[in-house]
PAMIDO-882569 format. One line per field, with one value per residue (C-alpha): residue number from 0; x, y, z. Coordinates in Angstrom, 2 decimals. Example, Ala and Ser with C-alpha at 12.3 -4.5 7.8 and 13.67 -1.06 7.14 Angstrom:
residues 2
num = (0; 1)
X = (12.30; 13.67)
Y = (-4.50; -1.06)
Z = (7.80; 7.14)
end
This chain:
residues 109
num = (0; 1; 2; 3; 4; 5; 6; 7; 8; 9; 10; 11; 12; 13; 14; 15; 16; 17; 18; 19; 20; 21; 22; 23; 24; 25; 26; 27; 28; 29; 30; 31; 32; 33; 34; 35; 36; 37; 38; 39; 40; 41; 42; 43; 44; 45; 46; 47; 48; 49; 50; 51; 52; 53; 54; 55; 56; 57; 58; 59; 60; 61; 62; 63; 64; 65; 66; 67; 68; 69; 70; 71; 72; 73; 74; 75; 76; 77; 78; 79; 80; 81; 82; 83; 84; 85; 86; 87; 88; 89; 90; 91; 92; 93; 94; 95; 96; 97; 98; 99; 100; 101; 102; 103; 104; 105; 106; 107; 108)
X = (1.80; -0.39; 1.02; -1.78; -3.69; -7.13; -9.87; -12.48; -11.41; -13.02; -14.53; -13.18; -15.42; -14.27; -10.62; -11.17; -12.71; -9.71; -8.33; -4.20; -1.79; -2.64; -0.45; -2.83; -0.76; -2.18; -0.76; -1.80; -0.18; 1.08; 3.05; 6.47; 7.35; 5.02; 6.88; 10.08; 8.93; 8.01; 11.42; 12.44; 8.69; 8.76; 12.24; 10.77; 7.73; 9.56; 8.46; 5.14; 3.14; 0.59; 0.24; -2.94; -1.48; -4.42; -3.24; -5.61; -5.67; -6.04; -6.93; -8.88; -12.39; -11.35; -12.65; -10.71; -7.31; -8.90; -10.05; -6.15; -5.26; -2.96; -1.36; 1.59; 2.18; 3.13; 1.90; 2.23; -0.35; 0.93; -2.04; -3.05; -6.55; -8.00; -5.12; -2.72; 0.98; 3.20; 3.26; 5.96; 5.51; 7.69; 9.94; 12.62; 14.68; 13.13; 14.74; 12.06; 9.54; 10.85; 11.00; 7.51; 5.54; 8.15; 5.96; 2.48; 3.74; 4.82; 2.15; 0.72; 2.41)
Y = (-4.95; -7.14; -10.64; -11.82; -9.89; -9.30; -11.11; -8.56; -5.25; -2.05; 0.19; 3.52; 5.54; 3.65; 4.06; 7.77; 8.46; 7.12; 9.31; 9.11; 7.37; 4.55; 1.81; 0.51; -1.97; -4.07; -7.58; -11.03; -13.79; -15.94; -13.04; -13.46; -9.50; -8.92; -11.75; -10.22; -7.11; -8.20; -8.14; -4.62; -3.46; -5.86; -3.41; -0.30; -0.64; -1.13; 1.61; 2.13; -0.19; 2.45; 2.99; 1.43; -1.34; -2.57; -5.53; -5.53; -8.88; -7.24; -8.30; -8.02; -6.44; -5.76; -2.26; -0.75; -1.44; 0.12; 3.26; 3.46; 2.92; -0.08; -2.14; -3.61; -5.46; -4.74; -0.83; 0.60; 3.74; 6.04; 8.09; 10.86; 11.46; 9.68; 11.99; 9.76; 11.18; 8.48; 5.72; 2.81; 0.44; -3.02; -1.86; -3.83; -1.67; -0.19; 3.10; 4.35; 2.72; 4.36; 7.57; 7.35; 6.05; 9.15; 11.21; 10.08; 9.50; 12.91; 15.35; 17.62; 21.00)
Z = (8.95; 7.28; 5.68; 3.09; 0.32; 1.41; -1.40; 0.04; -0.84; 0.63; -1.52; -3.26; -0.93; 2.50; 1.28; 0.41; 4.48; 6.29; 8.51; 9.01; 7.94; 5.55; 3.26; 0.51; -1.41; -4.36; -5.36; -5.48; -2.86; -5.58; -7.32; -7.48; -7.44; -4.54; -2.58; -3.48; -2.61; 1.20; 2.85; 2.06; 2.88; 6.56; 6.76; 6.26; 7.83; 11.60; 13.72; 11.68; 13.89; 14.12; 10.69; 8.57; 6.03; 3.65; 1.38; -1.33; -3.58; -7.05; -10.74; -13.88; -13.25; -9.38; -8.63; -6.09; -8.09; -11.18; -9.53; -8.49; -12.36; -10.79; -13.87; -11.88; -8.57; -6.01; -6.18; -2.99; -2.79; 0.61; 1.53; 4.38; 4.89; 1.89; -0.21; -2.50; -1.18; -2.89; -5.01; -5.66; -8.07; -7.51; -5.02; -3.91; -1.69; 1.75; 1.80; -0.96; 0.94; 4.44; 2.43; 1.48; 4.83; 6.60; 4.40; 5.32; 9.01; 9.52; 10.38; 7.09; 7.54)
end
């Protein structure tokens, strides 16, 4: 699990091309809502160490966040093979995060 938001974001094409399960998290290191969500995220992430987690610093003019229509932080986007499967905005409980992680970690039917 990543702990800091990256200032250099991948491109949308790079994200869309990622294989397997990916958790894409938008926010900012100074954001109170983002900090408040981290304990629930860490709890839910336990046991999913092989999953790719990308924390992206978002803000005005940041093209990756705009391409996903991010409006509030943190926004968690759960991807499988580059396709959005689930999205959570400002989660504070581990259960919804764990449920979404299970959806992308399981092999597709």
